[in-house]
C-alpha positions, -999 to +999 in steps of 0.1 A: +000+000+000+016+032-011+007+064+007+016+099-006+006+129+016+010+166+009+022+191+035-013+205+038-027+169+045-001+164+073-009+197+089-046+190+089-044+155+104-056+170+137-090+177+121-093+143+104-124+124+113-108+092+121-138+077+139-158+075+106-136+060+080-165+040+064-141+010+061-124-018+081-092-036+082-097-067+061-086-093+086-121-093+100-157-090+091-183-065+100-221-069+100-244-039+104-279-046+114-310-026+125-319-029+161-356-038+156-355-071+136-317-075+134-318-075+096-284-070+080-282-038+060-245-034+055-214-055+057-176-050+053-150-076+045-151-109+027-184-121+041-193-142+011-162-164+013-157-166+050-193-170+061-205-187+030-234-164+025-239-145-008-274-131-004-269-114+029-286-080+023-317-077+044-314-112+057-318-118+094-286-118+114-292-154+125-289-165+088-252-154+090-242-162+126-267-187+139-296-186+163-275-187+195-253-157+187-283-139+173-302-144+206-273-131+226-270-100+206-308-096+209-303-096+247-276-071+244-299-048+225-328-053+249-308-047+280-290-016+264-257-032+274-223-015+264-214-045+243-184-069+240-176-105+234-207-126+227-192-160+216-175-180+189-187-191+155-175-221+134-176-204+100-182-220+066-145-214+058-137-238+086-122-212+108-133-203+143-142-167+147-145-145+177-177-125+176-183-092+195-211-067+192-219-031+203-244-003+195-237+025+172-271+042+170-292+036+153-274+003+143-261-029+159-224-036+148-211-071+148-175-078+144-158-112+136-122-120+138-101-151+138-101-167+173-068-177+191-058-212+178-039-220+211-061-206+237-048-210+273-073-219+302-089-188+318-077-198+353-041-198+340-045-164+325-061-150+356-032-164+377-007-148+354-026-114+356-025-116+394+012-124+394+019-095+371-003-071+392+016-082+423+049-075+407+037-041+397+028-033+432+061-043+445+082-022+422+097+007+442+096+034+415+077+046+384+107+038+363+110+002+375+072-002+371+073+008+335+102-013+328+085-044+343+053-036+324+070-034+290+086-068+298+053-083+307+034-070+277+062-081+253+060-116+268+022-117+264+021-103+228+054-115+213+060-081+196+096-071+186+094-039+207+071-027+236+073+008+249+057+026+279+047+059+263+038+089+286+020+121+277+037+151+291+019+183+302+024+201+269+009+172+250+043+158+238+052+122+246+082+104+259+092+067+261+098+060+298+107+023+293+113-002+265+117-039+260+129-049+226+146-073+203+184-069+210+193-059+174+168-030+173+178+006+179+162+022+210+136+048+214+142+050+252+139+086+266+132+100+231+106+127+229+078+130+202+057+161+195+020+163+204+011+163+168+022+127+165-010+117+183-037+143+176-064+153+200-092+132+184-070+101+184-062+105+222-100+108+227-104+074+210-076+059+230-096+070+261-128+054+247-115+024+231-086+009+253-069-013+226-059-007+191-043-030+167-030-030+131-021-066+122-008-056+088+001-019+081+001-026+043-035-036+042-061-025+016-092-011+035-125-031+030-153-005+025-187-008+040-212-023+014-235-013-001-224+024-003-235+043+029-261+069+020-272+080+054-266+118+062-241+109+088-215+082+083-214+052+108-196+061+140-169+034+144-153+048+176-159+015+193-150-008+165-119-030+169-117-033+131-120+003+123-097+013+094-067+035+104-058+070+092-034+070+061-013+094+080-008+068+108+000+041+083+026+063+067+040+070+102+044+033+109+060+027+074+085+054+082+094+036+113+097+003+095+068-011+114+045-037+097+022-044+128+013-024+159-008-027+190-016+000+216-031-003+250-043+028+269-030+036+303-057+056+321-053+073+354-081+091+372-101+092+340-075+107+318-051+093+293-018+090+310+000+072+283+001+041+261+017+007+259+029+009+223+039-024+205+057-027+172+066-056+149+087-057+118+064-083+102+026-087+102+012-099+135-023-105+147-035-104+182-068-123+188-096-109+209-090-128+241-053-118+242-062-082+237-087-085+266-059-098+288-037-069+277-065-044+285-069-058+321-031-057+325-030-020+313-058-012+339-037-027+366-007-007+354-027+026+355-037+020+391+000+012+401+012+044+382-013+064+403+000+048+435+036+054+426+031+090+415+011+097+447+039+081+468+066+102+449+045+135+455+044+126+492+081+120+494+086+153+476+064+171+501+084+156+529+117+167+512+105+202+507+092+204+543+126+194+555+142+221+534+116+245+546+126+237+582+162+242+574+157+277+558+135+287+588+162+276+611+188+293+591+169+325+591+162+323+628+198+319+639+213+347+617+222+377+636+217+399+606+187+386+588+196+408+558+227+386+551+209+352+552+197+345+517+230+356+499+252+336+523+232+304+519+226+302+481+233+265+479+207+256+506+182+280+489+188+265+455+183+230+468+151+239+485+133+240+451+155+218+431+168+246+407+198+242+386+207+278+394+197+305+420+200+342+421+194+368+448+190+405+441+192+430+469+191+466+459+217+468+432+236+438+444+232+405+425+245+371+435+244+341+412+250+303+419+249+273+397+237+273+361+222+309+355+218+333+327+243+362+326+241+390+351+227+414+326+201+388+315+191+382+350+187+419+358+166+424+327+144+395+338+140+409+372+130+443+357+103+424+337+088+406+367+055+418+383+059+442+412+041+460+439+008+446+452+009+419+426+015+381+435+048+377+454+054+344+436+059+340+399+065+307+381+065+292+347+082+261+331+081+279+296+097+313+303+103+322+267+066+320+259+059+348+284+092+366+281+105+364+245+140+376+255+145+344+274+151+327+239+186+339+241+194+319+273+168+290+270+196+264+273+204+274+308+169+287+319+137+270+306+117+276+337+120+301+365+105+305+400+107+340+416+098+351+451+096+389+455+106+397+491+106+434+487+093+454+457+105+487+469+142+478+475+140+456+454+147+421+470+141+391+448+150+354+450+150+334+417+153+297+410+163+286+374+159+254+356+178+245+326+161+228+297+157+190+304+144+161+286+117+158+313+109+193+323+083+193+351+065+226+357+073+245+388+038+242+399+045+204+405+067+215+434+054+226+468+065+260+478+053+268+512+034+300+520+051+298+554+085+301+538+074+331+517+059+349+547+091+342+568+113+354+541+093+386+537+093+390+575+131+388+574+132+421+555+104+437+576+079+436+547+049+420+563+017+434+548-017+418+539-020+403+504-052+403+485-074+372+486-067+366+450-029+367+455-033+342+484-052+318+463-028+320+434+002+314+456-014+285+473-018+267+441+019+261+442+017+242+475 
């Protein structure tokens, strides 16, 4: 399959209606029936050969899949169930097909795919899932958790490469862990722009938790007869839904012939993906995908637990630094001299790669910082007076264009204005990093800000809005 895309088509991929392709991947079959009598109105795929039925149009669904499966699907419609696996079918072609169904109003959609030829007992799979979940729980860090997860998924799926892919705050993605064939190059710690996975694709990943492309060189199988309804069929929940040509070209550029993705969901949001790549076509049957979805759900819960534990440790760390700073300020005979004399401690408090203190016209720098002239210009730009005493950003150049000149040493900045009149300002800098967490993810204590301001005799009431804005950093 040869795909040629213009620059305009690539730029408009974020507007592509990928949930209504009007075609399926040809490794499966799709039957579309009305919900009242379950009469087949449309199909996709090689129905005639695989099911042995040529006159399928307007026939009852039972004529194609049998009475037993027909009745289960009828029960699904009557009970308004979400849908899912309904059973297996011994097809006229001699193959065993897994059958699933779901509602796409006003139609019932039935999907048929080749069943797993070497199915393991359900009890064995459940034991394996339980063991994997226990292993996830015992990992001491997020990194080790993701590493173990990629190993488990690769063992389950047999793919050449499995990656734990995490979406960052700005929409970009990074590979946190990877398990791969030894001869393949690595994507570990590499970053990918947000445009690689458009917004509408992320919405589908959140709705449909698994996505497979068994053969990226496939020819789409269109819905037959031609769809004439005003709105195309919504295939958001379809396992067989055809893939965007842009995505297929993306896979081709990476040398990938088969892929599978399993969504990692945390607190109802898409945290990331388990992304699987294979250099030759590879099919994952329905029951194996279901196992992977359950494992991804367990992974999402453990990611939440690990991140909450890390946040708690960070709060403890910052509280310890806060106490150290308070002690430092309390024991200094001349409070005016405390911050400049203890730049290293102040820098560690907020995890900056550099720190600066301006008092009047005197400026002291420590660590990785912009030049003195650049720091003075930045301080002149900062808000003053009765405005918020705390300013923070993880993308300084977006707000302060002059920061483009020193973005390599200062991607983010946190400033505490101790005195606007003198002036007296503390700044923490962060250099550009592969994983650049926003300053808001740190906890800066309101108590520290007040104590620092008290040290210069500058206690005064702040506005209610100022207090709320500052507490967002806690």
